[in-house]
N, C-alpha and C positions, 0 to 999 in steps of 0.2 A: 452153641449154634457153631456148625464148622465152616460156615463162611467168614467167621470172625478171627478165625486162627491166624497166628501170625501179626495180627493186628491189622489186617488188611481185609476190607469188606468186599473185594470184589470176586474172591474165591466162592466157589457154588458146592464144592465137593472135596475129595480129601485134597491135603495138603501135607507137604513132605519136606524135609530137610536132609542135608547131607553133611554128616559130621566124620573127620578122618579119627581113627583109632591112632594111639601111640605119638600123638601131635603136640607140639607146645602150643598150638593153636584150637581154641577150644570153642570158638565160632562156627556157625554153619559154613559151609564153602559153596551151597549150593540150595537153593528152594524153588517151589513151585506148587502147583496144584492145578485144579480145574476152573476154567475162567469162562464158563458157559455164557451167562450173563453178559459181561464185559464185551464178548467179539459178538454178539446179538446187538448190542447197543452201537459199537462201532459199525456194524453194518445195516442198520436201522432194521432191524428184524423184530418181530414180535414175539416168536417163538425163539427157546435157547437154542445156541448152535455150541455144540458139543466141539470144547477146545481144552487141551492140557499144556501146560508149557513149563519151563524150567529156567532158572536165571545162575549163573557160576559168578563166585566171588573169584576174579582171573588174579587179580592182585594176589589174594590169599593164597591160592594155588602155586602161584608163581614163586612167593617166599618160601613155602614148602619144599617146593622143588630144588631151588637154591640150597638149601639146608641138607637136602636127601643126595643131592649127587655130588659125590667127591671129583673136586677137580683134580685133572689130570695133565700136565704140563706137556705138550709137544717140544718144548726147547729142553735138551737134554743138559746142556751146560751154558753157564752164565758167568761171562769175562767181566772180572774186576780190575780194570788198571788202575796202578797206584801211580802216578804220573807219567803212565806210559801209553798214553791212548794210541798214538802213531801205531806202535807194534802190536798193540792190542787189535786193531782192525784188521792188520796183517795176519794176525794168528787167528782172527774170526773167518777170514775169508779160506784159509787155508783148511780149518775144520769144515767148513761148509763146504768144500771141495771133496771132503771124505767124506759127505752125506751125514753129517752130526750136526743137527739143529741147534744153532747157538744165538744167543743174545750176550749184549753186552751194556755195560752203565753208559751212557752217553750225557748223562747230566752232571756227573761229578759228584756223586753222594759219596760218603765216608763209607769206609768198609763196614761197620755195623748195620749202618741202614741198607747197605747193598745184601748184605746177608738175612736181614729180615724181609727184603723184596723177594730176594730167591726162594725163601720159605714159604712167604705167601702164595707165590705163583707154583708152589711145589715142584721147582725146579730139581733135578736131583744132584748134580755137581755143581761146583763153582770152582774157576780157576783164576787164582791170584796174579797177576802178570805186574811185578816190580822190577827196579833196577838191578836188585841185589839177585833175582831170579835170572833176569837177561844177562847179565854178568856171568853166570854160570850156564847158560843157554839151557836153561829149563823152566819149567812153571810148577805152580804150586796147585795140587789139586785136591778139592775137599767133597768128601762123600757127605752130602747134607743130611742123610739118613744117620750116618753112624757118627760125624763128626770128625773122621779119620782124614788127616791130611799125608799128601805124600808129594815129594821132590821128584819130578820126572821130567825127561825129555820128551819134547813135543812128539816124537815117534810112540813114545811111552804110552803119553796122555792119550794120543787118539786109539792105540789098542785098549786103552781100560776103557775109554768112551764108547766103544763100538761093540765091548765084549756085553 
């Protein structure tokens, strides 16, 4: 009996479900069919009223899209102050004036937590700003893709970040 497909007796004709290929989600993300009798009942009509409908599982679709879309950060560099918050704010302002999208740790996380955060946000570079670097009038720039670190002047760091 086609009206009992999917366990719902209000279907009166073809019933369909939509599945995703190559997805970890195995259940249907959409389903629907013909609802002729239900519509005529709602309209208090004796004769069937032709109707087709579909419903989507938006939460399922959203989950799939979140996993499919690779996040790309708009932030180019993440500043990690090592007890140098005031100086770091000045550096952030300078980088932003140069047109470099910059973010920095404002909550005082440790270095490893900051690196984890930068990785999770897909930020391509991290700038370490510590007393040792400031005494040398330099900053330490890490390429998060390669892990390579360089001790650079601010001018050199700006050039590297703009390239």
